[in-house]
C-alpha positions as YAML, in Angstrom:
chain: A
units: angstrom
residues:
- id: 1
  name: MET
  ca: [-25.24, 102.93, -21.45]
- id: 2
  name: ILE
  ca: [-26.99, 99.57, -21.52]
- id: 3
  name: ASP
  ca: [-29.44, 99.10, -24.38]
- id: 4
  name: LEU
  ca: [-32.57, 97.53, -22.88]
- id: 5
  name: ALA
  ca: [-33.77, 96.32, -26.26]
- id: 6
  name: SER
  ca: [-30.65, 94.19, -26.72]
- id: 7
  name: CYS
  ca: [-31.07, 92.74, -23.22]
- id: 8
  name: TYR
  ca: [-34.31, 91.09, -24.30]
- id: 9
  name: GLN
  ca: [-32.79, 89.36, -27.31]
- id: 10
  name: PHE
  ca: [-31.54, 86.11, -25.84]
- id: 11
  name: HIS
  ca: [-32.13, 82.49, -26.72]
- id: 12
  name: TYR
  ca: [-35.48, 81.02, -25.60]
- id: 13
  name: SER
  ca: [-33.83, 78.32, -23.49]
- id: 14
  name: ARG
  ca: [-32.43, 81.06, -21.26]
- id: 15
  name: ILE
  ca: [-35.82, 82.59, -20.55]
- id: 16
  name: MET
  ca: [-36.95, 82.05, -16.99]
- id: 17
  name: GLU
  ca: [-40.49, 80.79, -16.42]
- id: 18
  name: ASP
  ca: [-42.78, 81.96, -13.59]
- id: 19
  name: ASN
  ca: [-42.36, 78.86, -11.40]
- id: 20
  name: ASP
  ca: [-38.60, 78.91, -11.94]
- id: 21
  name: ALA
  ca: [-38.43, 82.54, -10.82]
- id: 22
  name: ILE
  ca: [-40.63, 81.83, -7.80]
- id: 23
  name: GLY
  ca: [-38.33, 79.00, -6.73]
- id: 24
  name: THR
  ca: [-35.26, 81.18, -7.18]
- id: 25
  name: LEU
  ca: [-36.77, 84.04, -5.19]
- id: 26
  name: ALA
  ca: [-37.95, 81.60, -2.49]
- id: 27
  name: ALA
  ca: [-34.36, 80.43, -2.03]
- id: 28
  name: LEU
  ca: [-33.38, 84.01, -1.25]
- id: 29
  name: ALA
  ca: [-36.37, 84.59, 1.06]
- id: 30
  name: GLN
  ca: [-34.48, 83.63, 4.22]
- id: 31
  name: PRO
  ca: [-32.08, 85.96, 6.06]
- id: 32
  name: THR
  ca: [-29.03, 83.67, 6.23]
- id: 33
  name: ARG
  ca: [-29.34, 82.58, 2.61]
- id: 34
  name: LEU
  ca: [-29.77, 86.15, 1.42]
- id: 35
  name: GLU
  ca: [-26.76, 87.26, 3.46]
- id: 36
  name: CYS
  ca: [-24.73, 84.32, 2.11]
- id: 37
  name: PHE
  ca: [-25.71, 85.15, -1.48]
- id: 38
  name: ARG
  ca: [-24.82, 88.82, -1.06]
- id: 39
  name: LEU
  ca: [-21.48, 87.91, 0.54]
- id: 40
  name: LEU
  ca: [-20.68, 85.65, -2.40]
- id: 41
  name: VAL
  ca: [-21.64, 88.41, -4.86]
- id: 42
  name: ARG
  ca: [-19.13, 90.70, -3.14]
- id: 43
  name: HIS
  ca: [-16.44, 88.04, -3.59]
- id: 44
  name: GLU
  ca: [-16.96, 87.39, -7.29]
- id: 45
  name: PRO
  ca: [-15.20, 86.01, -9.25]
- id: 46
  name: ALA
  ca: [-12.90, 84.35, -6.69]
- id: 47
  name: GLY
  ca: [-15.70, 82.99, -4.50]
- id: 48
  name: LEU
  ca: [-15.29, 81.83, -0.93]
- id: 49
  name: PRO
  ca: [-14.56, 78.46, 0.66]
- id: 50
  name: ALA
  ca: [-17.42, 77.01, 2.70]
- id: 51
  name: GLY
  ca: [-15.45, 77.33, 5.95]
- id: 52
  name: GLU
  ca: [-14.84, 81.03, 5.41]
- id: 53
  name: LEU
  ca: [-18.50, 81.54, 4.57]
- id: 54
  name: ALA
  ca: [-19.54, 79.81, 7.82]
- id: 55
  name: ARG
  ca: [-17.15, 81.97, 9.86]
- id: 56
  name: ALA
  ca: [-18.17, 85.20, 8.12]
- id: 57
  name: LEU
  ca: [-21.86, 84.48, 8.63]
- id: 58
  name: ASN
  ca: [-21.31, 83.08, 12.14]
- id: 59
  name: VAL
  ca: [-23.32, 79.93, 11.43]
- id: 60
  name: PRO
  ca: [-22.42, 76.28, 12.08]
- id: 61
  name: ALA
  ca: [-20.98, 74.44, 9.07]
- id: 62
  name: ASN
  ca: [-23.90, 71.97, 8.90]
- id: 63
  name: THR
  ca: [-26.43, 74.82, 8.92]
- id: 64
  name: LEU
  ca: [-24.53, 76.63, 6.18]
- id: 65
  name: SER
  ca: [-24.39, 73.41, 4.17]
- id: 66
  name: THR
  ca: [-28.19, 73.24, 4.21]
- id: 67
  name: HIS
  ca: [-28.47, 76.86, 3.05]
- id: 68
  name: LEU
  ca: [-25.89, 76.34, 0.30]
- id: 69
  name: THR
  ca: [-27.77, 73.27, -0.90]
- id: 70
  name: ILE
  ca: [-30.96, 75.31, -1.23]
- id: 71
  name: LEU
  ca: [-29.13, 78.09, -3.08]
- id: 72
  name: SER
  ca: [-27.46, 75.50, -5.31]
- id: 73
  name: HIS
  ca: [-30.76, 73.79, -6.15]
- id: 74
  name: ALA
  ca: [-32.13, 77.20, -7.12]
- id: 75
  name: GLY
  ca: [-29.15, 77.62, -9.45]
- id: 76
  name: LEU
  ca: [-27.88, 80.71, -7.63]
- id: 77
  name: VAL
  ca: [-24.56, 79.32, -6.42]
- id: 78
  name: ALA
  ca: [-22.23, 76.49, -7.33]
- id: 79
  name: GLY
  ca: [-19.49, 74.81, -5.37]
- id: 80
  name: GLU
  ca: [-16.23, 73.63, -6.89]
- id: 81
  name: ARG
  ca: [-13.69, 71.51, -5.12]
- id: 82
  name: GLU
  ca: [-10.30, 73.19, -4.86]
- id: 83
  name: GLY
  ca: [-7.92, 70.99, -2.93]
- id: 84
  name: ARG
  ca: [-9.50, 70.19, 0.41]
- id: 85
  name: SER
  ca: [-12.03, 73.02, 0.21]
- id: 86
  name: ILE
  ca: [-15.23, 73.62, -1.69]
- id: 87
  name: VAL
  ca: [-15.26, 77.15, -3.06]
- id: 88
  name: TYR
  ca: [-18.69, 78.65, -3.72]
- id: 89
  name: ARG
  ca: [-19.39, 81.21, -6.40]
- id: 90
  name: VAL
  ca: [-22.51, 83.00, -7.58]
- id: 91
  name: ASN
  ca: [-24.02, 81.88, -10.87]
- id: 92
  name: LEU
  ca: [-24.12, 85.32, -12.48]
- id: 93
  name: GLU
  ca: [-25.96, 83.99, -15.54]
- id: 94
  name: ARG
  ca: [-28.80, 82.89, -13.23]
- id: 95
  name: VAL
  ca: [-28.86, 86.32, -11.58]
- id: 96
  name: ARG
  ca: [-28.98, 87.89, -15.04]
- id: 97
  name: ALA
  ca: [-31.89, 85.66, -16.07]
- id: 98
  name: LEU
  ca: [-33.81, 86.46, -12.87]
- id: 99
  name: THR
  ca: [-33.19, 90.20, -13.28]
- id: 100
  name: LEU
  ca: [-34.36, 90.11, -16.90]
- id: 101
  name: PHE
  ca: [-37.40, 88.09, -15.89]
- id: 102
  name: LEU
  ca: [-38.33, 90.66, -13.24]
- id: 103
  name: LEU
  ca: [-37.77, 93.61, -15.57]
- id: 104
  name: LYS
  ca: [-38.80, 92.20, -18.95]
- id: 105
  name: ASP
  ca: [-42.01, 94.23, -19.02]
- id: 106
  name: CYS
  ca: [-40.38, 97.27, -17.46]
- id: 107
  name: CYS
  ca: [-42.36, 100.41, -18.07]
- id: 108
  name: GLY
  ca: [-44.49, 98.87, -20.82]
- id: 109
  name: GLY
  ca: [-41.56, 98.62, -23.19]
- id: 110
  name: ARG
  ca: [-40.71, 102.30, -22.93]
- id: 111
  name: ALA
  ca: [-36.97, 102.08, -22.32]
- id: 112
  name: GLU
  ca: [-36.68, 105.76, -21.42]
- id: 113
  name: LEU
  ca: [-38.79, 105.16, -18.29]
- id: 114
  name: CYS
  ca: [-36.41, 102.39, -17.16]
- id: 115
  name: ALA
  ca: [-33.30, 104.43, -17.91]
- id: 116
  name: PRO
  ca: [-32.83, 105.56, -14.26]
- id: 117
  name: LEU
  ca: [-32.90, 101.94, -13.10]
- id: 118
  name: VAL
  ca: [-30.42, 100.85, -15.76]
- id: 119
  name: ALA
  ca: [-28.17, 103.83, -14.97]
- id: 120
  name: GLU
  ca: [-28.17, 102.89, -11.29]
- id: 121
  name: LEU
  ca: [-27.19, 99.29, -12.09]
- id: 122
  name: ALA
  ca: [-24.49, 100.16, -14.63]
- id: 123
  name: PRO
  ca: [-21.80, 101.40, -12.18]
- id: 124
  name: CYS
  ca: [-21.85, 98.16, -10.18]
- id: 125
  name: CYS
  ca: [-20.82, 96.19, -13.23]
...
């Protein structure tokens, strides 16, 4: 079981601010970007090359490039050159920070009220 109290004990520099969270959520507030992000999450840790992403999402490469740039600027994904391809992966630390930001005041600090949420998240990890 995940101990919520220990989740909150992380270095200040890793704490997400309101405007930072808003920008991150805004990057996901578009159907193609959200679908791209979720597809990349499913392919962690290997990631996916940009061409495969474009084919899987059925979007033109230049359109996908724009979406990936927005997700990259939000810190949600990162591309790494591997040979002739750029492979994109999700920045799981950023997802962790956003999740903690959204849940940091969960249930007024009463961990037992958040236990069902934590239990539901635990199997996916």
